[in-house]
C-alpha positions as CSV (number, residue, x, y, z in Angstrom):
1,M,-17.5,-200.6,-81.2
2,P,-15.9,-197.3,-82.3
3,R,-14.2,-195.4,-80.1
4,S,-12.8,-192.0,-80.3
5,A,-8.9,-191.9,-80.1
6,T,-6.2,-189.0,-79.3
7,S,-3.9,-190.2,-81.8
8,R,-5.3,-191.3,-85.2
9,S,-4.0,-192.3,-88.6
10,R,-5.4,-193.4,-91.7
11,P,-6.4,-197.4,-92.2
12,T,-3.8,-199.4,-93.8
13,W,-6.3,-201.1,-96.0
14,W,-3.5,-203.3,-98.0
15,A,-2.3,-204.5,-94.9
16,L,-5.5,-205.5,-93.6
17,C,-6.4,-207.5,-96.7
18,G,-2.9,-209.1,-96.8
19,L,-3.5,-210.3,-93.2
20,L,-6.8,-212.2,-94.4
21,A,-5.3,-213.6,-97.4
22,A,-2.7,-214.8,-95.1
23,A,-4.4,-217.0,-92.9
24,G,-7.3,-217.2,-95.0
25,S,-11.8,-218.8,-88.6
26,V,-14.3,-217.2,-89.8
27,Q,-15.4,-216.1,-86.6
28,A,-14.1,-213.3,-84.2
29,T,-15.3,-216.3,-82.0
30,P,-14.1,-216.0,-78.3
31,F,-14.6,-219.8,-78.4
32,Y,-12.0,-221.3,-80.1
33,A,-12.9,-224.7,-80.5
34,P,-13.6,-226.1,-83.9
35,P,-16.7,-228.4,-83.9
36,P,-15.8,-232.4,-84.2
37,P,-15.4,-233.3,-87.7
38,D,-18.1,-235.2,-89.8
39,E,-17.0,-238.5,-90.8
40,D,-16.9,-237.3,-94.4
41,A,-15.5,-234.0,-93.9
42,K,-12.4,-232.7,-95.6
43,T,-8.8,-233.2,-94.9
44,F,-8.3,-229.4,-95.4
45,S,-11.0,-226.7,-95.8
46,G,-11.0,-222.9,-95.1
47,E,-13.5,-219.8,-94.9
48,A,-13.0,-216.2,-95.0
49,E,-15.5,-213.5,-94.1
50,L,-15.0,-209.9,-95.4
51,G,-17.5,-206.7,-94.4
52,Y,-17.2,-203.6,-95.6
53,T,-19.3,-200.3,-95.5
54,R,-18.8,-196.7,-96.6
55,L,-20.8,-193.9,-95.7
56,S,-20.3,-190.2,-97.6
57,G,-22.0,-186.9,-97.3
58,N,-23.0,-185.4,-94.0
59,T,-21.2,-188.5,-92.5
60,D,-17.9,-189.8,-93.9
61,S,-16.9,-193.1,-92.5
62,Q,-15.8,-196.7,-93.4
63,T,-15.8,-200.1,-91.8
64,L,-13.2,-202.5,-92.9
65,I,-13.6,-206.5,-91.3
66,G,-11.6,-209.3,-92.6
67,K,-11.5,-212.7,-91.0
68,G,-10.1,-216.2,-92.2
69,R,-9.5,-219.7,-90.8
70,L,-7.8,-222.9,-92.3
71,T,-8.5,-226.1,-90.9
72,W,-7.1,-229.5,-91.6
73,L,-7.5,-233.0,-90.0
74,N,-4.9,-235.5,-89.1
75,G,-6.3,-238.4,-87.3
76,K,-7.8,-237.5,-84.0
77,W,-6.6,-234.3,-84.3
78,T,-7.7,-231.1,-85.8
79,H,-5.7,-228.5,-86.6
80,T,-6.9,-224.5,-87.1
81,L,-5.2,-221.5,-88.0
82,R,-7.2,-218.2,-87.9
83,S,-6.9,-214.0,-88.2
84,E,-9.0,-211.3,-87.8
85,A,-8.4,-207.6,-88.8
86,R,-10.3,-204.6,-88.4
87,N,-10.4,-200.8,-88.9
88,V,-13.3,-198.1,-88.5
89,A,-12.4,-194.4,-89.9
90,R,-14.3,-191.4,-89.2
91,G,-13.7,-188.2,-91.3
92,G,-10.4,-189.6,-92.2
93,D,-9.1,-190.5,-88.5
94,T,-9.0,-193.9,-87.2
95,D,-11.4,-194.9,-84.3
96,A,-10.7,-198.6,-84.0
97,E,-7.8,-200.7,-85.1
98,Q,-7.3,-204.5,-84.1
99,Y,-5.7,-207.6,-85.5
100,L,-5.5,-211.3,-84.2
101,L,-3.6,-214.3,-85.1
102,A,-4.3,-217.7,-83.3
103,G,-3.6,-221.6,-83.4
104,R,-5.7,-224.2,-82.2
105,E,-5.2,-228.0,-81.6
106,R,-7.9,-230.2,-80.7
107,Y,-7.7,-233.7,-80.1
108,E,-10.6,-236.2,-79.8
109,L,-10.8,-238.8,-76.9
110,E,-13.4,-241.5,-76.6
111,G,-17.1,-240.4,-76.6
112,P,-17.8,-236.6,-76.8
113,H,-14.5,-235.8,-75.0
114,Y,-11.7,-234.0,-76.2
115,M,-8.5,-232.1,-75.3
116,F,-7.6,-228.8,-76.6
117,G,-4.8,-226.1,-76.6
118,F,-4.5,-222.6,-78.2
119,A,-2.2,-219.8,-78.5
120,R,-3.5,-216.3,-79.6
121,W,-1.7,-212.9,-80.3
122,E,-3.8,-209.5,-80.3
123,K,-3.3,-206.3,-80.7
124,D,-6.1,-203.7,-80.2
125,R,-4.8,-199.7,-80.7
126,F,-7.6,-198.4,-78.3
127,S,-7.8,-200.9,-75.5
128,G,-4.2,-199.8,-73.6
129,Y,-2.5,-202.7,-74.3
130,D,0.4,-202.5,-76.8
131,Q,-0.3,-206.3,-77.4
132,Q,-1.3,-209.5,-75.7
133,F,0.1,-213.0,-76.0
134,T,-2.2,-216.0,-74.7
135,A,-1.8,-219.6,-74.1
136,I,-4.1,-222.0,-72.6
137,A,-4.8,-225.8,-72.7
138,G,-7.6,-228.3,-71.2
139,Y,-10.4,-230.2,-71.5
140,G,-13.6,-229.9,-73.5
141,R,-16.6,-231.7,-73.7
142,D,-19.7,-231.9,-76.8
143,L,-22.5,-232.1,-74.7
144,I,-25.2,-232.2,-77.4
145,D,-24.3,-233.2,-81.1
146,S,-27.3,-233.8,-82.9
147,Q,-28.2,-233.3,-86.3
148,R,-29.6,-229.6,-85.4
149,Q,-28.1,-228.6,-82.3
150,L,-24.6,-228.8,-81.0
151,L,-23.8,-227.4,-77.6
152,S,-20.2,-227.7,-76.3
153,L,-18.1,-226.3,-73.2
154,E,-14.4,-226.2,-72.1
155,A,-11.9,-225.3,-69.0
156,G,-8.5,-225.2,-68.8
157,P,-5.5,-223.3,-67.1
158,G,-3.1,-220.7,-69.2
159,F,-1.1,-217.7,-69.2
160,R,-1.2,-214.0,-70.7
161,H,1.6,-211.9,-71.5
162,D,0.6,-208.2,-71.7
163,R,2.7,-205.5,-72.9
164,I,1.1,-202.4,-71.8
165,Q,1.6,-199.0,-73.0
166,D,3.6,-197.0,-70.6
167,E,4.0,-199.5,-68.0
168,A,5.7,-202.5,-67.3
169,N,5.1,-205.6,-69.0
170,E,3.0,-208.4,-67.0
171,T,2.7,-212.2,-66.8
172,L,-0.5,-213.5,-65.5
173,A,-2.1,-217.2,-64.8
174,V,-5.5,-217.7,-66.7
175,A,-8.5,-219.7,-65.6
176,Y,-10.6,-220.2,-68.6
177,G,-14.1,-221.4,-69.6
178,A,-16.4,-221.1,-72.9
179,L,-19.7,-222.4,-74.4
180,A,-20.8,-222.7,-77.5
181,Y,-23.9,-223.6,-79.2
182,E,-25.4,-223.7,-82.7
183,Y,-29.1,-224.4,-84.0
184,E,-29.6,-225.1,-87.4
185,L,-32.5,-223.2,-88.6
186,S,-32.9,-225.0,-91.8
187,D,-30.6,-226.5,-94.3
188,A,-29.6,-222.9,-95.2
189,S,-29.3,-221.1,-92.0
190,A,-28.1,-221.5,-88.6
191,L,-28.3,-219.3,-85.3
192,S,-24.9,-219.7,-82.9
193,Q,-23.9,-218.2,-79.6
194,E,-20.4,-218.3,-78.4
195,L,-19.5,-217.2,-74.7
196,S,-15.8,-217.2,-73.0
197,V,-14.5,-216.0,-69.7
198,E,-10.6,-215.4,-69.0
199,A,-10.0,-214.5,-65.6
200,T,-6.6,-213.6,-64.0
201,D,-5.8,-211.9,-60.8
202,D,-5.8,-208.4,-62.2
203,N,-9.1,-208.5,-64.2
204,T,-11.6,-210.6,-66.2
205,T,-12.0,-210.7,-69.8
206,S,-15.3,-211.6,-71.4
207,R,-16.5,-212.2,-74.8
208,S,-19.8,-212.9,-76.5
209,L,-20.6,-213.5,-80.3
210,S,-24.1,-214.1,-81.7
211,S,-24.6,-214.7,-85.2
212,L,-26.9,-215.5,-87.8
213,T,-25.5,-217.1,-91.0
214,A,-27.7,-217.7,-94.1
215,R,-26.2,-219.7,-97.1
216,L,-26.7,-218.2,-100.6
217,N,-25.3,-221.2,-102.6
218,S,-22.5,-224.0,-101.7
219,R,-19.7,-221.5,-101.1
220,L,-21.2,-218.3,-100.3
221,A,-23.2,-217.0,-97.4
222,L,-24.3,-213.7,-95.6
223,K,-23.4,-213.5,-92.0
224,L,-25.0,-211.1,-89.6
225,S,-23.5,-210.8,-86.0
226,H,-22.9,-208.7,-82.7
227,E,-19.8,-209.2,-80.5
228,I,-19.1,-208.0,-77.2
229,K,-16.0,-207.8,-75.6
230,S,-15.4,-206.4,-72.1
231,N,-12.4,-206.3,-69.5
232,S,-13.2,-205.6,-66.1
233,Q,-10.0,-203.5,-65.3
234,P,-8.5,-202.3,-68.3
235,P,-5.2,-200.4,-68.5
236,E,-5.7,-196.5,-67.8
237,A,-4.9,-195.6,-71.5
238,A,-7.8,-197.7,-72.5
239,M,-10.8,-195.8,-74.4
240,A,-13.5,-198.0,-72.8
241,R,-14.4,-201.0,-70.7
242,T,-16.5,-202.6,-73.2
243,D,-16.5,-202.7,-77.0
244,H,-19.5,-204.2,-79.2
245,T,-19.3,-204.8,-83.0
246,T,-22.2,-205.2,-85.1
247,S,-21.6,-206.4,-88.5
248,A,-22.9,-207.7,-91.8
249,S,-20.6,-209.5,-94.0
250,L,-20.0,-212.1,-96.9
251,L,-18.4,-215.6,-95.8
252,Y,-16.9,-217.8,-98.6
253,N,-15.7,-221.3,-97.7
254,W,-13.9,-224.0,-99.8
């Protein structure tokens, strides 16, 4: 995704690391539903993901991606907090700077059905928005929940509040739909695909996340992912309609 920018600054690495530590999802996941908990699932668990690359010489660039998730169970409820931070700098100039904080609730119904609600705050320096706040609630269903595969769908209404650079703020109704699929290739590796769409009268935001995770041991795993985020009609100040992020990172869970 790196994009050029007219206004640039050096990355604030300590702020990014602090955000990761504070929320401790591991995914930049557009699909916010945690999977149904196993019968022997821990009451409290967490995941942290960190990716960092640096090139020097003919190309001077560095990229930092940090993501975290905390999950705890309370009867039929699954509570989730997650955070994300990413920064891309080239030659001392910032090409991408993004932050995200979100909270998620899932309530199990009879059978493969559940209700959900989530709230998300995000800030993307070059998206044309100063910041965005989204809240959505609705119904979900686990269509496939086998030993190797999991397929879930969910949909619901909500709203989004946009603070737009150099323009009036907007509050829009949102229609939301999402899909998540995971296939366990082996006891130590899994492939997942996540898709979501958030439609308003002004624009439609679609997200896709494809990832391959390989477990190194009981705590550590290597994750390769490609994320696409597209806005059909972004503000005029936006650098691009579509962002692509390809990353390799280390995943730690407890």
